[in-house]
C-alpha positions in Angstrom: 36.9 105.4 110.0 37.7 105.6 113.7 40.5 108.0 113.1 38.5 110.1 110.7 35.6 110.4 113.2 38.1 111.3 115.9 39.7 114.0 113.7 36.3 115.4 112.9 35.2 115.6 116.5 38.6 117.1 117.5 38.4 119.9 114.9 34.8 120.6 115.9 35.7 120.9 119.6 38.6 123.2 118.8 36.5 125.5 116.6 33.9 125.7 119.4 36.5 126.8 121.9 38.7 129.0 119.9 40.1 131.1 122.7 41.0 128.2 124.9 42.5 126.3 121.9 44.6 129.4 120.9 46.0 129.7 124.4 46.9 126.0 124.4 48.6 126.2 121.0 50.6 129.3 122.1 52.8 127.3 124.4 53.7 124.8 121.8 54.1 127.5 119.2 56.7 129.4 121.3 58.6 126.3 122.1 58.9 125.1 118.5 59.7 128.5 117.2 62.5 128.7 119.8 63.9 125.4 118.7 63.9 126.3 115.0 65.4 129.7 115.6 68.1 128.5 118.0 69.1 125.6 115.7 69.4 128.0 112.8 71.3 130.5 114.9 73.8 127.8 116.1 74.4 126.6 112.5 74.8 130.2 111.3 77.2 131.1 114.0 79.3 128.0 113.3 79.3 128.8 109.6 80.3 132.4 110.3 83.1 131.4 112.6 84.4 128.8 110.1 84.2 131.3 107.3 86.0 134.0 109.3 88.8 131.5 110.2 89.1 130.3 106.6 89.3 133.9 105.4 91.9 134.7 108.0 94.2 131.8 107.0 92.7 128.4 106.4 95.8 126.2 106.7 98.0 128.5 108.8 100.4 127.4 111.6 101.4 129.9 114.2 104.8 129.6 115.9 105.3 131.7 119.0 107.9 131.8 121.9 107.1 129.7 125.0 108.4 129.9 128.5 110.1 126.7 129.7 111.3 125.4 133.0 115.0 124.8 133.4 117.3 123.8 136.2 119.9 126.2 137.6 119.8 129.9 138.5 117.6 130.8 135.6 114.6 128.6 136.4 112.3 129.9 133.6 113.5 130.8 130.1 111.4 132.4 127.4 112.3 131.3 123.9 113.1 133.7 121.0 112.2 133.5 117.3 114.1 135.2 114.5 113.8 135.9 110.8 116.5 133.3 110.2 114.2 130.7 111.9 111.6 131.6 109.3 114.0 131.4 106.5 115.2 127.9 107.6 111.6 126.7 107.7 110.9 128.1 104.2 114.0 126.4 103.0 113.8 123.0 104.6 110.1 122.3 105.4 108.7 120.7 102.2 105.1 120.7 103.4 105.1 124.5 103.8 104.1 126.9 101.0 104.7 130.3 102.6 106.5 131.5 105.8 106.1 135.0 107.1 107.1 136.9 110.3 105.2 139.3 112.5 105.7 141.7 115.4 103.2 144.1 116.8 102.8 147.1 119.1 100.4 149.9 119.8 101.3 153.5 119.1 100.2 157.0 118.2 100.0 158.1 114.5 99.9 161.8 113.6 98.9 163.5 110.3 98.4 167.3 110.3 96.1 168.1 113.2 94.8 164.6 113.5 96.2 161.8 115.6 95.0 158.3 116.4 96.0 155.4 118.6 96.2 152.2 116.6 97.9 148.9 116.2 101.3 149.1 114.5 102.6 145.9 112.9 105.8 144.8 111.3 105.9 142.0 108.8 107.5 140.7 105.6 106.0 140.1 102.1 105.3 136.4 102.5 103.0 137.3 105.5 100.4 138.9 103.3 99.3 135.9 101.2 99.1 133.8 104.3 96.8 136.3 106.0 95.1 137.0 102.7 95.6 140.8 102.9 94.7 142.7 99.8 95.5 146.2 98.6 92.6 148.5 97.8 94.8 151.5 96.7 98.5 151.8 96.1 100.9 148.8 96.4 102.8 146.6 98.7 106.4 147.5 99.6 109.3 145.7 97.9 112.1 143.4 99.0 114.4 146.4 98.7 112.3 148.3 101.2 112.7 145.4 103.6 116.5 145.2 103.1 117.0 149.0 103.5 114.4 149.3 106.3 112.6 152.0 104.3 110.2 154.2 106.1 107.1 153.2 104.2 103.8 151.9 105.5 100.3 150.6 104.5 97.2 151.8 106.3 94.2 149.8 107.3 90.9 151.2 106.0 89.8 152.5 109.5 93.1 154.4 110.1 93.0 155.8 106.6 89.5 157.1 107.1 90.4 158.6 110.5 93.5 160.4 109.2 92.5 161.4 105.7 88.7 161.1 105.5 87.7 160.8 101.9 91.0 162.1 100.6 93.6 159.9 99.0 96.2 158.8 101.5 98.8 157.5 99.0 102.0 159.5 98.9 101.3 161.5 102.1 103.7 161.4 105.0 102.5 160.5 108.5 104.4 160.5 111.8 104.6 157.3 113.9 106.4 157.9 117.1 109.3 160.2 116.2 109.7 158.9 112.6 108.0 160.0 109.4 106.6 157.3 107.2 105.3 157.6 103.6 102.0 155.9 102.9 102.3 153.6 99.9 99.0 151.7 100.1 95.7 151.2 101.8 94.4 147.7 102.6 91.0 146.5 101.4 88.5 146.6 104.3 88.1 143.3 106.3 85.7 144.3 109.0 85.5 142.8 112.5 87.6 139.8 113.6 86.5 136.7 115.4 86.6 138.5 118.8 84.9 141.7 117.6 88.2 143.6 117.0 88.5 146.0 114.1 90.9 144.3 111.7 91.2 147.6 109.7 92.4 149.6 112.7 96.1 149.0 112.0 99.2 150.1 110.1 101.8 147.7 108.7 105.4 148.3 107.7 108.5 146.3 106.9 109.7 144.2 109.9 113.1 145.9 109.8 111.6 149.4 109.9 109.4 148.3 112.8 112.4 146.9 114.9 114.5 150.0 114.1 112.0 152.8 114.8 108.9 151.5 116.5 109.8 148.7 119.0 113.6 148.4 119.1 114.8 144.8 119.7 117.8 142.6 118.9 118.5 142.0 115.2 116.2 139.6 113.5 113.9 139.2 116.6 110.2 138.6 115.8 107.1 138.0 117.9 105.6 135.3 115.7 106.3 133.1 112.7 103.3 132.2 110.6 103.5 129.4 108.1 101.0 128.0 105.6 100.7 124.3 104.9 101.0 123.3 101.2 97.6 121.5 101.5 94.9 121.0 104.1 96.0 117.4 104.5 99.6 118.2 105.2 99.1 120.4 108.3 100.3 117.7 110.7 103.4 117.0 108.6 104.1 120.7 108.3 103.8 121.1 112.1 106.2 118.2 112.7 108.7 119.6 110.2 108.6 123.0 111.8 109.1 121.5 115.3 112.1 119.4 114.1 113.8 122.4 112.3 113.4 124.8 115.2 114.4 122.3 117.9 117.6 121.7 115.9 118.3 125.4 115.4 117.6 126.2 119.1 119.9 123.3 120.2 117.2 121.6 122.2 118.1 118.4 124.0 115.9 115.4 123.2 114.4 115.4 126.8 113.9 119.2 126.9 110.7 121.0 126.4 110.5 123.2 123.3 111.0 126.9 123.9 108.3 127.5 121.2 104.8 126.3 120.5 103.2 125.5 117.1 99.4 126.0 116.9 97.3 125.3 113.9 94.2 127.1 112.6 92.4 123.7 112.6 92.8 123.4 116.3 91.4 126.9 116.8 88.5 126.1 114.5 87.7 123.0 116.4 87.8 124.8 119.8 85.4 127.5 118.4 83.1 124.8 117.1 83.1 123.0 120.5 82.2 126.3 122.2 79.4 126.9 119.7 78.1 123.4 120.3 78.0 123.9 124.1 76.2 127.2 123.7 73.8 125.6 121.2 73.0 122.8 123.7 72.3 125.4 126.4 70.0 127.4 124.2 68.2 124.2 123.0 67.7 123.2 126.7 66.0 126.5 127.3 63.8 125.9 124.2 63.1 122.4 125.4 61.8 123.8 128.7 59.5 126.0 126.7 58.2 122.9 124.9 57.7 121.1 128.2 55.7 124.0 129.6 53.6 123.9 126.4 53.0 120.2 126.8 51.9 120.7 130.4 49.5 123.3 129.1 48.1 120.8 126.6 47.5 118.3 129.4 45.8 120.8 131.7 43.5 122.0 128.9 42.6 118.4 128.0 41.9 117.5 131.6 39.5 120.5 131.8 37.9 119.4 128.5 37.3 115.9 129.8 35.7 117.3 133.0 33.5 119.6 131.0 32.4 116.9 128.6 31.7 114.1 131.1 28.0 113.9 130.1 29.0 113.8 126.4 31.4 110.9 127.1 28.6 109.0 129.0 26.1 109.5 126.1 28.7 108.2 123.5 29.4 105.1 125.7 25.7 104.4 126.2 25.1 104.2 122.5 28.0 101.8 121.9 31.3 103.7 122.0 34.1 101.6 123.4 37.0 102.7 125.7 39.2 102.7 122.6 36.9 105.0 120.7 36.9 107.6 123.6 40.7 107.2 124.1 41.4 107.8 120.4 39.0 110.8 120.3 40.7 112.7 123.1 44.2 111.6 122.1 43.7 112.9 118.5 42.3 116.2 119.9 45.5 116.6 121.9 47.7 115.7 118.9 45.8 118.1 116.6 46.3 121.0 119.1 50.0 120.2 119.4 50.5 119.9 115.6 48.8 123.2 115.0 51.2 124.8 117.5 54.1 123.0 115.8 53.2 124.2 112.3 52.6 127.7 113.4 55.9 127.6 115.4 57.8 126.4 112.3 56.4 129.4 110.4 57.2 131.8 113.1 60.7 130.3 113.6 61.3 130.6 109.8 60.4 134.2 109.7 62.5 134.9 112.9 65.5 133.1 111.3 65.2 135.3 108.2 65.0 138.4 110.3 68.1 137.5 112.3 70.0 136.5 109.2 69.3 140.0 107.7 70.1 141.8 111.0 73.3 139.9 111.8 74.4 139.3 108.2 75.0 135.6 109.0 74.4 132.6 106.6 71.3 131.4 108.6 68.5 129.3 107.3 66.1 126.8 108.9 67.6 123.3 109.2 65.5 120.6 107.5 66.4 118.2 110.2 65.4 120.7 112.9 62.0 121.2 111.1 61.4 117.5 111.0 62.3 117.1 114.7 60.0 120.0 115.6 57.0 118.3 113.8 57.8 115.0 115.4 58.2 116.6 118.8 54.9 118.4 118.5 53.2 115.1 117.7 55.0 113.4 120.6 53.9 116.1 123.0 50.3 115.5 121.9 50.6 111.8 122.6 52.5 112.0 125.8 50.6 114.8 127.5 47.3 113.9 126.0 47.4 110.3 127.0 46.5 110.7 130.6 43.4 112.9 130.0 42.3 110.6 127.2 42.7 107.5 129.4 40.8 109.2 132.2 38.0 109.9 129.8 38.1 106.3 128.4 37.9 104.8 132.0 34.8 106.7 133.0 31.8 104.7 134.1 29.0 105.6 131.6 26.3 105.6 134.4 28.2 108.0 136.5 29.0 110.1 133.5 25.3 110.4 132.6 24.5 111.5 136.1 26.9 114.5 135.7 25.2 117.8 135.1 
């Protein structure tokens, strides 16, 4: 009965002072909406990054040359990787399902009166299933093309559009550097990468053709070896096997540093998630400050309310109301104001999340835990910031309160 009467009085007071109550609620509303939106944004960003990484190559391992310090006249030596290294890994590493090679450069591509500057990559056939490249038109090159270093290439969707517009690029000849290349395929569009780069702004060709005509280098030399673990659970075993095979092939002493490095997609994913967590914490801190400001607003309004209703408090005490009754009355009023702001903030945050999900095309939705925390926080703000004004009202002397005009 005490709580019911306190609730009835709180609602009545709020309805009598609609403008003041609305301004009080606004601070809580903005803070809660910010918390809900930021939490959904953080989870959406994490899911987007994870999805991008998984679509890139979920269980991939990247092997690239590394500079090592050695004694003697040649203090620093950069390692080298070859196609034979990749073949050895494919042959001897039992925890590996695919092994591909990759080299890249930037160059100018010409067709008719059009020319574009784009990324030019050389690779082999096993590279495509690792990176999950798919053909939209045409076909991949063959093993014979790799052996004979045939002048064929596959265009990314962006390059195909720049050079050919809506026309079919298959079968046409383009010039890359000084060499003509026949277009045999166009990749399916992949969109932006993790760092905002256009994954479709590239041309790919057999690695031998790349070395012979685009970026001349020693026979078999590659910039990177990419391997795919047989299963998600075998990534560490695959890394160990790659390291052992390459150290043996490169004649590394037991106490010498490797002239190569093996990185996993899982490590990259964890680092991205760690960055997302830090950014989420910073954004939530800003949202928390908004809630704190809203709580201070509730306390100020309640102090004003107590001052304005001093005579009312004196009358209630004179007809038998106890300190606890007055305390509960004003405490419930503060909680009601905070809860109204919390509920409206959840509604606003939910709509904002939906709008951001549509605008960014991210898998965003309000987190149930975050909604629960938002409601609990709203109630806690009402209790914490409403207690001091309520206690001040409860401690009033009824005689002094009745004298107040």
